[in-house]
N, C-alpha and C positions, 0 to 999 in steps of 0.2 A: 832392016824392017822400019817401016814408016811410023810416025808418031801416032797415027790413027789405029795402028795394030797392036797398040798396048793398053792394058787395063788402065783406066783412069785413076783407080783406086790404089793398085799396088805396082803398076809398071810391068807386069808379066805379059807375055804375049796372049792376044785374045783367043777366045774359045768360040767357034762358029755358033754353037748353040746358046751362048750367053753374050754374044756381041753387044756392047763394046767392052764387056768385062772378060776376065780369064776364067771365071767359073761361077758357081752359084753362091759361094761365100762372099765374094766380092759384091756380086749383084745384091744380094740380100743386105749386105752392110751399106751399100749405096741407098737402098730403099728405105732402110731404118734411119739413116740421117736425114732423109726428106721427111719422114713421118714424125721424127723427134724434133723437128725444127733446127736440125743442125746446119741445113742449108736454108738461106733466105735469099729472096730476090729483093733488091734495093727498091724502095718506093717511098711515097710520102707516109707519114705516120697517120694511122687512122684512129680516131676516138672511139673506144669501145662502147661508149654510151650514147653515141649518136644513132638516132632512129630515123632511116631512111631506106628507100628501096623495098625489095621483096619482103623482108622480115619486119618492115615497120608495122608498128601497132597503132599509128595515127589514123583517125577515121577520115575518110574522103567525102563528106557531105556536101 
């Protein structure tokens, strides 16, 4: 079995309906990791108090 045919969470064989996961449990566990900020993509630190972009409250007169 190739590495791509195993669940990235538990290592069990994948299920066609839940690929790349073995089942709904691992699929949901992975989603919860993303939603709970358990997974993070590296990048520059952002100042939470900086006002720029779409959410900016600065006036453009």
